[in-house]
N, C-alpha and C positions, 0 to 999 in steps of 0.2 A: 912419305908425304910431308910437305912443309906447310904449316899453318901460319897465317900472317901474324906479325907482331901485335897488331891491334887486337885480334881475336884471342891470341895466347895470353894477353894481359887481363882478360876478363875471367873472373872466378865463378865457379858454380854457385848457384843460389843455395845457401844453407837451409832456407825455409822450404824450398822445393825438395831438397834432398831429405830433410826430416820427414816431410809429408810422404814421400815415396817409400821411405823405410817403414814408416808406421803402417802404410797400406799393405806393404809386402808381409809384415808380421800378422796383420789382420787376416790376410788371405791364407796364411798358414794356420789359422785357427786361434790366434792369440786374441784375448779380449782387450783391445787397445782403446784407451781414452785419448783422443786427439785434441790438443790445444794449439795446433799449428796453423790451421786454415785461416786465411785472411779473407773470408767471405761469409756473408750472412747465411744462416742455415734455414732461412725461410724460403718458401717458393716464390717465384716471380708472380706478382699480382695478376689475377685473371684478366682484367681489362687490357693489360699489356700483352699477354699471350694471345688474346683474341685479335688484337691489332696486327700481330705477326701472321696469324692464320689468314686474316683477311687480305694481307699483302700478298701472300702466296696464291690465294684463290683468285685474286685480281691480276695475277701475272707480274707483280712488281718484283721481278727477279733478275733484272738486268743491271748494267752499270748505272751508277749515278755520277754526278760530278765528283772528281777525285777528292775534293775537300768537303764533301757532304752535300746533301740535298738542301735546296733553298728553304723549304718548309721547316725543316728541323733547325736550321740556322736561325730562322725567324723566331721560332719557339724559344731557343736559347737566349736570344736577345731580349725577348719579352720576360723570361724568367729572371734574368740578371737585372733588368730595369725595375721590375716589381718587387723582387725579394732583396736585392743588394744595392739598389740605387746606383746602378752602373749602366751607362748608355753606350752600347756598342752597335755598330752597323754590321750587316751580314758579311761584308768583305773584311771584317775584323775577327771572323770566327772560322775555325777549322774543326771539322768533325773527324776523329781518328778511330783506330781500332783499339779502343780503350784509353783510359787516362795515361797509362804507362807509355803507350805509343805516342801520345801527344807530348809527353815530357821528353821522350827520346828525340822526337822531331825538333823540339825547341832547343835542346842542348846541342844537337848536331848543327842546327842552323846558326846559333849564336857563338859557339865556342870552337877554338882551334888551338894548335900548338902554340905554346907561349902564354896562353890565357890562364887565369886562375879562377876557380869556382869555390866560393865559400859555402861550406856544408856543416850545419850544426849536427853534433852527435849527442844522443843516439839518432840514427838516420834510417830511413827505409832502405832495404838491402840493395835495391837496384840503382840508386843514385850514384854511388861511386863507380860502378861499372859503366854506366852511361857516360860519365865524365871522362873516364879513361878512354872509352871508345872515340871520344871527340878529340883526344890528344891533349886536353887541358890538364892542369895540375889541380889536385884537390887540396883545399886549405880547410882543416877541421877546426871548428869551435866546440870545445867541450862544455857540456852542460850537465847538471845533476839534479837530483830530486830536492835538494835544499832550496833551489830556485824554481821548482816545478818544471825542470828541464827546459827552461826558456833562455833564449839568447838575449843579452842586454845590449843596449845601444853602444855601451863602452866596449864590449867584446867585439862587436861588429866593426867599430871604428879601428880597433887595434889590428884586426885581421886584413883590412883593405890595404892594397899596394897599387902602384901604377898599372900592374898587370891584371887586376881584378876585373872580370867581365860580368860575373853573375853571382847572386846570392840566392840560395834555395831555402824557401820557407814552407814548411808543411804543418798545417794545423786545421782541425784536430790532427794530432800527430800519430803516425805509425812509426815506432811502437809504443809511445808513452801515453797517448791520449791527451796531451797538453793542448790547451786552447789559449790563444793570446787575446788580451783585452784591448779595446780600442786605444787607450792611452799608451799601452806598450807598443802597439803597431805604429803609433804616431812618432814615438821616439826612434824606432828603427827607420821609419820613413825619412826622418830628418837626415840621418847618416847616408841613406841611399841617395837622396836628392843632392846632398852636398858633393858626393863623389860621382854622381851620374852613372851608377852601375845598374844593371838590370836585376830584377827580382822575379824569380819563378815562384809563384804562389800556388802550391798544390793543395786544393780545397776539396778533394774527393770525399772527405768525411764530414763535409759541411753540415749536413742535416742530422747527423748522429751526435746530439748534444744532451747534456744532463744538467740538473740543478738550475733550470731556467737560465742557462748560459746563453748569451747572445753571440751570434757569429757576425763578425765584421771582416769584410775582405779588405786587405791592404790597398787594393786598387781603388777602393771607393773613398779614400781619404781626401784626395784632390786630383785634379786633372794631370798635374805633373807626375804624380805617383802612378796614375793609371797608364801614362805613356811609357813608363819604365817597367811595367809589370806584364808578365806573361801569366795570365790566370788559367789554371788547369782544373777541370772538374769532369764529371761524367755521371752516368746513371747506375754504375755497377753496385755501389755500396748502399745508396739510399733506397733503391728499388729492388735490391736483391737480384741484380742482372749481371753478375760477374761473367757468365759465359757468353753473354750477348756481344760483348766487346765494343762498347760505344763510350768514347770519352770526347772531350773537346778542349780547345784552347782559344783564348781571346787575347788580342794584343794589338799593337800598332799595325796598320795595314801592310806596311812593307815586310814586317816580320812574318805575318800570316801568309803573305804571298810567297815568301821564300820557303816557309814550312810546307805550303801546299805544293810547290814545285818539287821539293824533296819527296813528299809523300806520293806524288803522282808517278814517280819513277821507282818507288819501292813497293808499296802495297796497293797503290791506287785507292779506290773508294772503300770505306767501311761497308760491311754487308748491307745490302739494300733493305732486307727484311728487318734486320736489327735496327736500322734507322727509323723505320716505321714504328717499331716497338718503343724506341726511345722517345719518339714524338708523343706517343700515347702516355708514356710515363710523365713527361713534363707538363702536358696539357690536361691530363685526366685527374681523377680524384686523388687527394694527397693523404687521406686518412690511413692508408696502408703504411705510410712512412711513420706516422706518429705511433701506431700500434706496435710496430717493430721496435722503435726506440724505447717505448714503455717497457717492453719485455727485456731489452738489453739493460735497462737501468736496474731492474730487479737482479739480473745476473751479476752486474757490476758490483752492486752493494754486497751480495753474498760472497763473491770470490775475493774481494778486497778484505773484507772482515776475516774470512777464514785464513787467507794467506798471512795476514798480520798476527794471527793467533799461533802461527808456527814459529817456534823458537829458532832464531837465526835468520829469519826472513822478514823483510820490511817492504811494504808495497804502497806506492803513491796512488792516490785515488784519482783516476782520470776524469776529465770533464767532457771528453768526447771520444769518438771511435768505439771500437769494441776489443781493446787490448788492455792487459795489465803488464807492467814491467817491473816485477819484484826484484829487489836486491838480494843476492845470495852470497855476498862477499864473506860473511862470517862462516859460511859452510865450506868454502874452498880451503884445501889443505887437509881435509878430513878423509876418512876412508869408509868404504862400504864393502863389507866382507873381504877386506884386504885390498880392495881396489882404491888407489889414491886418486882423489878428485882435485885437480889443480886448476881447472878452467871451466867456464860455462859450457863449453862443448863437451868436455868429459862428463860434467854433471848431467847434461841432457841425454848423452849416450847411455850412461849407466841407468838413469831413471827409466828410459825406454826399455832397455834390456831386462832390468830387474823388477820394475814396478808396472810395466805396460802403460806408461804415460808418456805422450809425445809433447814436448815443449820445444821452443826454438832457443838456441844458445844466444846470449846477449852479444857475443863477439860478432855475430852477423850484422848487428846494428851499430857496432862500433864501441861497445862497452862490455868487457868480459866479466864484470861483477854482477850481471843481471841475466835473467831469462825472460822470454816473452811468452805469454799465454793469451790466446784468443778466447773470448767467451761467446763466440758465435757458435755455440753448441747448446744443447738442452741443459736446463738446470739440474736434471737428474745426472747427466754426464759430468757436469761441473762438480756436484757433490761427491760423486764417486771418485773422480780424478783427484780432487784436493785431499780427500781422505787418504788416498794412496801416496800422495806426495808427503803428507804429514807423517805417515808410517815410515816412509823411506828416510826422511830427514831424521827421525828419532833413532834410526839404526846407525846413523853415521857416528864415527868415533875418531 
């Protein structure tokens, strides 16, 4: 059997592989503490589930327009207008099967062989594979915790060439939790506007913010920047609706039209019932979000303090999302029971096998000196898991 070059170039997701291995060990009876999952551990709010039930009972189980139902697009426009000071028309919105789907559609619509896509590192694991699938070349900008994992306008300027088509910006970030301030976005926007490249702004963690941090969409800075931005968001993280698979993108009408055409021939419309649930999420009570974020903040404070208390580990305190990205550089090159640990992948593998703790290797996100932990799990599990990590690290020599 001959697999296409395009598909052969795509690597397996390390995050999903880690999660699968952890679940397998749990099924075998091991007491596994998992820090790998990128989804809230809270249930979907009741009023959202009730809207889905009502949709089923009323027979809303048929096709909708391929790019999403009009009522949901209208609600998305209203949300962006009231919360982000962004004015989009319904024909500038596409609803997709999750934010991941919207990002894939955007990259496939904009990029092709010979194009370059600028990607800050650390990055979400699927960005590189999506870029490869489009045929474009990945241009990495390295960031680190000394600058809060943020790209500077000078770095962006240096990375741009005549072949640059797209710059991907994700904030709050997966895996670092970094959030850009308005003035930082303005400096990046100057470079983007100067060179007239597109910016894909992945804002899926927009509502999960701490320390009274404000969220500003780069598209809201001015009309010119809005015209060059493909804004991506969804309901999965803010409303604990990961399995419902509803995301959306907003952009220039021509881009959305092309994305819609592509989507119509691949997946067609997102699930009708999930669209009704998403409508309830956006238009219903929002206190469910603030309660969830309040709990995440407690977990963040605990996990950061505890990780920083482990000798050889240093952890940046995130301003958003629900991940920490601690540096383990000082631990690499050491041994555990004779097993040499030279990479983040080996560290995560030995940690899972010997300490029953699942974390994701930093190499999956572009930096081998780190690991990622999700604190979208109970405080009890976090306490137990960090104690195991500390015990594991103390046994390294």
